[in-house]
N, C-alpha and C positions, 0 to 999 in steps of 0.2 A: 577670171575667177580661179582660185587655187583648185588644183585637181581637175582641170579641164572644164569644158562647158557643162552647164547644168543639165541633168537628165530630165526629160519631160515625163510627166506622169499622165495617166489617163484623164484625170480630172483637171489638169492644168494648174495644180497647186504650186509647183515650182515657179511657173510663169507669174503667178499672182504674187509670190514672195519677191521675185525680182522687180516687178513693177512697183510694189510698195516701197522697196528699198530705194529705187530711183526717184520716186515721188517724194519721199521723206528721208533725206539724208539723216543719219543717226543723230538724234538729239536736236536737230535744227528747229523743229516746232516747239520743243520744250524750252530751248534757249530763247526763242522769240517771245514765248509766253512770259518767261521770267523777266525779260527786258521790258515788256509792256507793263507788267505788274509793278516792276521797280519804278518806272517813270511815273505811272499814274499814282501809285501809293505814295511815293516820295513827294510828289506834287501836293497831294492832299495833306500830308503831314506838314509840309512847309506852309501851306495856306493856314492850317490850324495854328502853327507857331506864330504866324503873323497876327492871327486873331487874338493872341494873348495880349497884345498892345492895341490892336484895332478892335472895333466893335464886331462881335460875332461869337458864336458858341464854340470856342476853342476846345473846351472839355468834351465836346462831342466829336468834333472833326478830327482831332489828333488820334484818339483811339480808333476811329473808323479807318483812317489811313494805315495805322499799324495793323488792324485786322486784315485789310486788303494785302498788305505785305506778308502777313503771316500765312497766307494761302500758298506761298511759294518759298519762303525763307525760314529756316529753323531759328535764326537769331531773332526774327520778328515774332515767332511763336513764343519764345521765352520772354521777350519784352512784353507781349500782350498778356501773358499770365501774371507778370508783375503789376501791370497797369490794372488788371481786373482785381487783383488782391488789394491794391490801394483804394480802388473805388469801393470795394466791399467794406474796408476798414473805415473809410470816410462816411459811408452810409450808416454803419453801426454807431459811429461817434455822433452823427447828426441825430439819429434816433434817440441816443442816450441823452443828448443835451435837450432835446424836445421834451422828453419825459421829466427831466429834472426841472426844467423851466416851467412846466405846466402846473407844478405843485405850489408855486408861489402865488 
């Protein structure tokens, strides 16, 4: 360590910091979590994309995969906002067409 060996304190605080650093190399757990989220979220999105042509609720599965990816990636958060906006717009249009068709 730079500056010589760590100085021990009465409560062992320095020792705890050293053990934590050795147990969790900087960013290793964070990177592992991102990798797991990427693999699982990406798989869910791909399954949803397959459901576009195969039987299944693609319109539910794809946003769920994007939502999972959005927990770790900024690009997925931006994409999720766009997807939510489109869903709201489609819901408004559906409500508008129901109201106009009920008058006939």
